[in-house]
Every structure is written in C-alpha cells, then in structure tokens.
C-alpha positions in Angstrom: 33.2 -19.1 -13.2 30.8 -18.5 -10.4 31.3 -14.7 -10.6 30.6 -14.8 -14.3 27.3 -16.6 -13.7 26.3 -14.2 -11.0 27.0 -11.3 -13.3 25.0 -12.8 -16.1 22.0 -13.4 -13.7 22.2 -9.8 -12.6 22.1 -8.5 -16.2 19.2 -10.7 -17.0 17.3 -9.5 -13.9 18.0 -5.9 -14.9 16.6 -6.6 -18.3 13.5 -8.6 -17.5 12.4 -7.2 -14.2 11.1 -3.9 -15.6 9.2 -5.9 -18.3 7.7 -8.2 -15.6 6.6 -5.2 -13.6 5.2 -3.5 -16.7 3.1 -6.6 -17.4 1.5 -6.3 -14.0 1.1 -2.5 -14.1 -2.6 -2.5 -14.8 -3.4 -4.9 -12.0 -4.5 -3.5 -8.7 -1.9 -3.6 -6.0 -2.9 -5.5 -2.9 -1.7 -6.0 0.7 0.2 -9.1 -0.6 1.7 -7.6 -3.8 2.3 -3.9 -3.0 5.8 -4.1 -1.6 7.0 -6.9 -3.9 6.1 -4.9 -7.0 6.8 -1.3 -5.9 9.7 -2.0 -3.5 8.6 1.4 -2.1 10.5 0.9 1.2 13.2 -1.5 0.1 15.1 0.0 -2.9 12.7 0.8 -5.7 14.7 -0.9 -8.5 11.5 -1.5 -10.4 11.0 2.2 -11.2 8.8 5.1 -10.0 5.3 4.4 -8.9 2.2 6.6 -8.6 -0.6 4.9 -6.7 -4.2 5.9 -6.5 -5.7 4.7 -3.2 -9.4 4.8 -3.9 -12.8 3.1 -3.8 -13.7 1.7 -7.3 -17.4 2.6 -6.6 -16.6 6.2 -5.6 -17.8 8.9 -7.9 -14.5 10.7 -8.2 -12.6 7.5 -8.7 -14.9 6.5 -11.5 -14.4 9.9 -13.2 -10.7 9.7 -12.8 -10.3 6.1 -14.1 -10.1 6.9 -17.9 -7.5 9.7 -17.5 -5.6 7.5 -15.1 -5.5 4.6 -17.6 -4.4 6.9 -20.5 -1.7 8.5 -18.4 -0.4 5.2 -17.3 0.1 4.1 -20.9 2.0 7.3 -21.7 4.3 7.3 -18.7 5.2 3.6 -19.0 8.1 4.5 -21.4 9.5 6.6 -18.6 9.5 3.7 -16.1 6.8 5.5 -14.2 4.1 3.0 -13.3 0.5 3.9 -12.3 -1.6 1.5 -10.3 -4.5 1.5 -7.9 -5.3 0.1 -4.4 -8.9 -0.7 -3.4 -8.7 0.5 0.1 -11.9 -1.4 1.2 -10.2 -4.7 0.4 -6.7 -3.8 1.5 -7.0 -2.5 5.0 -3.3 -3.1 5.8 -2.2 -0.7 3.1 -4.9 1.8 4.1 -3.5 1.8 7.7 0.1 1.7 6.6 -0.2 4.9 4.5 -2.8 6.6 6.8 -5.4 6.9 4.0 -8.1 9.2 5.3 -9.8 10.7 2.2 -10.5 9.1 -1.2 -8.9 9.3 -3.6 -5.4 9.7 -2.1 -2.6 9.7 -4.7 0.9 9.0 -3.6 4.1 9.1 -5.6 6.9 6.7 -4.6 10.3 7.8 -5.8 13.8 7.2 -4.5 12.5 5.6 -1.4 10.5 8.7 -0.5 6.8 9.4 -0.6 5.0 12.5 -2.0 1.3 13.3 -1.6 -0.6 14.8 -4.4 -2.4 17.8 -2.9 -4.1 19.2 -6.1 -7.8 19.5 -6.5 -9.5 16.9 -8.7 -12.5 19.1 -9.7 -15.0 17.5 -12.1 -14.4 18.7 -15.6 -10.8 19.6 -15.0 -7.9 18.1 -17.0 -7.1 15.2 -14.6 -4.3 13.9 -16.9 -2.5 17.2 -17.2 -2.6 17.7 -13.4 -1.3 14.3 -12.6 1.3 14.3 -15.3 2.7 17.6 -14.0 2.8 16.2 -10.5 4.5 12.9 -11.5 7.2 14.6 -13.6 8.1 17.8 -11.7 5.3 18.9 -9.4 6.2 16.5 -6.7 9.5 18.4 -6.0 7.4 21.2 -4.4 6.1 18.8 -1.8 7.9 17.8 1.4 9.2 14.2 1.0 8.0 11.8 3.5 9.6 8.6 4.7 7.9 5.5 3.3 6.3 3.6 6.3 7.9 0.2 6.7 6.1 -3.0 6.0 4.2 -3.7 9.3 4.8 -7.1 11.0 1.7 -9.4 11.2 1.6 -8.9 14.9 1.6 -5.1 14.6 -1.3 -5.3 12.2 -3.2 -7.6 14.5 -2.5 -5.2 17.4 -3.9 -2.3 15.4 -7.0 -4.2 14.4 -7.5 -5.2 18.0 -7.3 -1.5 19.1 -9.9 -0.6 16.6 -12.2 -3.3 17.7 -11.8 -2.3 21.3 -12.9 1.2 20.3 -15.9 -0.3 18.6 -16.8 -2.3 21.8 -16.5 0.8 24.0 -18.8 2.8 21.6 -21.4 0.1 21.6 -21.3 -0.2 25.4 -21.6 3.5 25.8 -24.7 3.6 23.6 -26.3 0.5 25.2 -26.3 -1.3 21.9 -26.4 -4.9 23.1 -26.5 -6.5 19.6 -23.7 -4.3 18.4 -21.7 -5.1 21.5 -22.1 -8.8 21.0 -21.1 -8.6 17.3 -18.1 -6.5 18.3 -16.8 -8.6 21.2 -16.5 -11.9 19.2 -13.9 -10.5 16.7 -12.0 -8.9 19.5 -11.7 -12.2 21.3 -10.6 -14.0 18.1 -8.0 -11.3 17.3 -6.6 -11.5 20.9 -6.5 -15.3 20.8 -4.6 -15.2 17.5 -2.2 -12.5 18.8 -1.5 -14.7 21.9 -0.8 -17.7 19.7 1.7 -15.7 17.6 3.4 -14.5 20.7 3.7 -18.0 21.9 5.2 -19.2 18.7 7.7 -16.4 18.7 8.7 -17.1 22.3 9.1 -20.8 21.5 11.4 -20.0 18.6 13.4 -17.6 20.7 13.9 -20.2 23.5 14.9 -22.8 21.0 17.5 -20.6 19.3 19.0 -19.8 22.7 19.3 -23.5 23.6 20.9 -24.2 20.3 
C-alpha cells in the first residue's frame, strides 16, 4: 500500500512539476530561487534552462528583452525555459557563475553549463541566434561543470575579501572618508562570520557528546 502511494506521488510530481515551473518561467530568478527552480547543479528534472544574467537598465539588455520574451514562449513547449537574473540585486549568483560582462547568457543542460559566445550586435536577429544556440549550437561549446551552491559562510568570506580589497585601495589613496565607509561593513561581515563559526563549532561539539 505504501509503495503504491509513493508511486502515485511520483507520477503526480512528474506531471505537475513542469507546469509549476512553467508558471514561474517569466519571473526573474534570484539568489533564493535559482537552484530550487533550475536544479542546475542537483539533477535538472525541471527541464533545460537558458538564463540571461543582465542589468535591466543596460542598453543591450533592453534591446534583447522583446526577442528574449518571444523566444521563451516558443521554446516553452520543448521544456526549455528562458529566464533572467538581475546581477545587481543577486550578487551571490553573479559571484557563483563568475559574471564579468553583461549580458552573459548561460545554458544549463544535463547538469552541465554552456556559455553563449555569439555577438549580440544591434539590429541582428537576436531570436534566431539564441534559438540556434539553445537547440544545437551549444554542442560546439566546451561544457563546464555547474558551480555548486556556495555555503553561507563561503559567500560571507568572499564578501569579506572584496571589502578588504576596498579598504586597501582607500588607504593607498589616502581617502579617509572612503576608508571609514569601507571599514564598517568589513567589521560587520567579520563579526557575522565569527558568530556562524561559533554556532557550527557548538553544534559539532554537541553532536560528539551525543
């Protein structure tokens, strides 16, 4: 009986999960929702995803938006989902995927990652270029391993390193105001990191005693 129930739940999940994902396709992916929806590093049972890491206010991103939306509607039937990430508001994803230039378009397929290296020249057929890449063009690219989801501590450590670099630059330039503004976030990040380490050590000690 239990096996039959589990089998039924599995079938229902297989039927409704793609529909749930499709319902959220047009929403922007965020630090909190990216892995849950795409499953880029953990199985990809929701389908293939092509993600545009961009700045909504950027000129190229604005020009690309209509073609991106139209292509997303067309490829939906193929279980290929198009979505976007605002890199300015989702720094964890920007760091995780090493986004340097905007827009950066990544295809996530079979737990691998492919970078679109075509030229998005104004006036060109954006939709045709991206369709070709999503359906077959990606095979000419070298597949990359999908970076794992970073732990909160790893992200904090990265943020701390960046702030330290900012402090050093301000000190080298003799910018006292900039130095003061940079030091406070560094102290707060370090304090939070220490608190997290303390919590982890406490849990580890408790588990050993148990």
